[in-house]
C-alpha positions in Angstrom: -39.3 -83.8 -144.8 -37.9 -84.8 -141.4 -34.8 -82.6 -141.9 -37.0 -79.6 -142.7 -39.0 -80.2 -139.5 -35.9 -80.5 -137.4 -34.4 -77.3 -138.9 -37.7 -75.5 -138.2 -37.7 -76.8 -134.6 -34.2 -75.6 -134.1 -35.0 -72.1 -135.3 -38.1 -71.9 -133.2 -36.0 -73.0 -130.1 -33.2 -70.5 -130.9 -35.6 -67.7 -131.6 -37.5 -68.4 -128.3 -34.2 -68.3 -126.4 -33.0 -65.1 -128.1 -36.2 -63.2 -127.7 -37.3 -64.4 -124.3 -38.3 -61.6 -122.0 -36.1 -61.5 -118.9 -37.8 -61.3 -115.5 -37.6 -57.9 -113.9 -39.2 -58.8 -110.6 -37.0 -58.7 -107.5 -37.3 -61.7 -105.1 -34.9 -60.3 -102.5 -34.9 -57.1 -100.5 -33.4 -54.2 -102.4 -30.3 -52.7 -101.0 -31.3 -49.5 -102.8 -33.8 -48.8 -100.1 -31.4 -46.4 -98.4 -32.1 -44.6 -95.2 -33.3 -41.0 -95.4 -33.4 -38.3 -92.8 -35.9 -35.5 -92.0 -34.9 -32.7 -89.7 -37.3 -30.3 -88.1 -39.3 -29.2 -85.1 -41.9 -31.4 -83.5 -45.4 -30.0 -84.2 -47.4 -32.9 -82.8 -46.7 -35.9 -80.7 -49.4 -38.5 -79.8 -48.4 -41.4 -77.6 -50.2 -44.7 -78.4 -51.8 -46.9 -75.8 -49.4 -49.8 -75.1 -52.3 -51.9 -73.8 -54.1 -51.7 -77.1 -50.9 -52.0 -79.1 -51.6 -48.7 -80.7 -48.7 -46.9 -82.5 -47.6 -43.4 -81.5 -47.5 -40.6 -84.0 -45.1 -37.7 -84.5 -45.3 -34.8 -86.9 -42.3 -32.7 -87.8 -42.0 -29.5 -89.9 -38.6 -28.5 -91.4 -37.2 -25.0 -92.1 -38.7 -24.9 -95.5 -42.2 -25.5 -94.1 -42.5 -29.1 -95.3 -44.3 -31.3 -92.8 -44.0 -35.1 -92.4 -45.9 -37.4 -90.1 -44.7 -40.7 -88.9 -46.2 -43.7 -87.1 -43.8 -44.7 -84.4 -43.8 -48.4 -83.4 -43.0 -49.7 -80.0 -39.3 -50.3 -79.8 -38.2 -47.6 -82.1 -34.9 -46.2 -80.8 -35.2 -42.6 -79.4 -32.1 -40.7 -78.4 -31.7 -37.5 -76.4 -29.3 -34.5 -77.0 -26.6 -36.4 -75.2 -27.0 -39.4 -77.4 -28.4 -41.6 -74.6 -31.5 -43.6 -75.1 -34.8 -41.9 -73.9 -38.5 -42.7 -74.2 -40.7 -41.2 -76.8 -42.7 -39.5 -74.0 -39.5 -37.4 -73.3 -39.9 -35.8 -76.8 -42.0 -32.7 -76.6 -43.6 -30.3 -79.0 -41.0 -27.7 -80.2 -38.0 -30.1 -79.9 -35.8 -30.2 -83.0 -35.3 -33.8 -84.1 -33.7 -35.9 -86.8 -35.8 -38.7 -88.0 -34.0 -41.5 -89.8 -36.4 -43.6 -91.9 -36.9 -45.9 -94.8 -40.1 -46.4 -96.7 -42.7 -47.5 -94.2 -40.4 -47.6 -91.1 -38.7 -45.2 -88.7 -35.2 -46.4 -87.8 -34.5 -43.8 -85.1 -35.4 -40.4 -83.6 -32.7 -38.1 -82.2 -33.4 -34.9 -80.3 -30.9 -32.2 -81.3 -32.4 -29.1 -79.6 
């Protein structure tokens, strides 16, 4: 009787190990969150109030008519046509820009025209 009980316990253990569901949750940042770019003309630029820690906003439309809006946090790198650092206030409606971003975050804005 004891042997049968031990054999059954063995099969339950082996079955549990073989058919255990593997975890699919990711506990570290995914390297698959690659940067994307969006190129187009600035249609709207709204500078946030630094005293109130408000973010700035920029809307850009590409050649295909797709429009994307972005919240621009303080400290986001902005570059002029010459590649030098500029302020977001120097970007004006009608400028052609490249916005490099990942989900939820702008990495940089570069004016190209």
